[in-house]
N, C-alpha and C positions, 0 to 999 in steps of 0.2 A: 792185529794183535789179539782181538777177541774171538777170532775164528768165526766171525759173523753170528755170534751168539749174544743176544740182547742182555741176558743176565750177567755174562762175563764182562761185556762192555760197561754196564752199570757199576759193576764191582770195581773196574779200573777207574772209572770216573769218580766214584766215591773215594777211592784210595788217593788219587791225585788231588781231589778237592780237600781232603783232610790235610794233606801236606801243604797245600797252598794257603789254607786258612789257619793251620796250627803246625807250623814247621818244627816246633820243639816237641811234638808228640809223636811217638811211634804208632803207626797204624796197627791196630789189633794187638798191641803190646810187643810188637816186633815180629817180623816175618822175613823169610827169604823168598823173593819172587823169582821163579825159574821160568824163563821164556824158552820154551821147547819147540823143536820141529825136527822131524825126521829128515826133511830135505835141506840140503845146504843152500845158502844164499837166498833165503826167503824173507830176510829183513829183520831177523832177531836183534841184531846190533843197531839197527836203525832207530830203535826206541831211545837209545842214549842221546841221539841227535835231537829227537823231539824233546826230551827232558832238558837238555842244554838250551834249546831255543825257547822253551816255555819258562823255565825256572832260573836261567842264567848260568853261565860257565862257572861262576864262583860257588855255586850250590851243588854242583855235580862233579864227581870224580870218576874217571874211567880207568880201570885197571885191566891189563891184558890177561891176567890169570889170578887164581886164588893165592898163589905164592906172594904176589905183590901186596896183598892185603896184610900179610903177616910179616912183612919186611921190618927191619929194625927201625928205620926212619919213616915215621908215619905222619909227620906234621902236616903234610899236604892234604890229609884226609879229615882233619878236625873241622868241626862246625859245618859239615856238608849235610845236605838234605838227602841226597842219593849217592850211593856207592854202587857203580855199575861194574860188574866183574864179567869179562868176556870169556867164553869157552871154559866152563868149569869141568868139562869132561876129563881132562888129564889130572884132576885133583885126586888126592888120596883120601881114604876114609878118615884118617886123622885130621887132615886139613879141613874137610867139610864138618867134622865134629867140632873143631875150633870155631868155625863160622857159626854153627848153631848155638854155641855158648855165647858168642859175641852179640848176636842179634837182640837178645833180651837184656843185656847188661845196661844199667842206667848210666854208667860212667866207663871211660876207657882211658888208657894211657897213650899219649901222643908224644913223639920226640922228634926234634929237629937235630940234624947232625951236629955233634960237638956241644949239645945243650942237654940240660937235665930233662928227664921225662916229666910230663905234666898230666895229672889226672883231670879230665874234663867230662862234663855231661855229654852224652852222645844220644842222638835221636835220628840217626840216618836210617834210611831204608836200603836194604841190600837187594840188588837185582843181578841175576846171573843169566847166562845163555847156555844152552846145551842141546846136543843132538842125541843124548843117551836117554834110555827109558827110566833109569833111577840114578840120576847124577849125584844125589846126596846120600846114597847108601842107606836109604830107609824107605818105608812105605809112604805113599802119597797122602795118607790120612793124617800124618803128623801135623799138629796145629801150627808149627813154625814155618811151614812152607806153603806156597801157593803156586801152582803150575798154570802157566798161561801158554796154551798150545797155539802156535802160529799156523795160519792157513798157508799151504804151499802153492797157492794160486800164482804167486809171483816169484817162485823159486828161479834161481839163475838159469836153469836149463829149460825154462819154458818159452824162451824166444824173445823177439823184439819188443813185444808189449810190456815185458818185465822192465827193460831198460827205460822205456818211456814212462812207465808208472813211477819208478824210483826217481827219475830226473824231475818229474813234476812234483813229487813229494818233497824232495830236498829243496826245490825252489820255494815251496811254501814255508819250509823251516827258515829260509833266509828273509822272508817277508815279515817285517816287524809288526805290521798291522794284523796279519793273520795270527801270529803267535801271541800278540797282546790280547786278541780276542779269546784265544784258548785260555790264557791266564785269567782273564776276567770271568770266563765261564766256570773255571774251577773256584 
């Protein structure tokens, strides 16, 4: 995820440590973390499994696209630490604009079907995946976004070692001792 860059790895560790120690605080005032890679199948979405294994299923919501974030019934997203939106590439300029407005909002409205909307404090971090160069329709220097470029060493087309790597990685996600050590580290 850090593309073997120590500064990026430290940034990711600081971000996750902030959320582990202060889950009610937005990192940097609110950002959209975009996990990017040109290659398909290199593990961008694997990060959500790491987050679930480290922070717990009740603290992470997985959405298949940006449209699911703006759906009418959003109760399942309240009080989450992480909102993981897969494949933001098909999103429109308007949809990503709405996302940018939401990340810095201190409160948001959540609604369960057939219930009244409730305004609640929100402190979730937004993580998206992309294979595009500019998935958010703006320059990479905007303060509300952080791009994490994934190394394509284990892209799906790289062969047998890729499957072995991901099988071993997912086995670690299932090991409660390993994941508890990650949480304690943060």
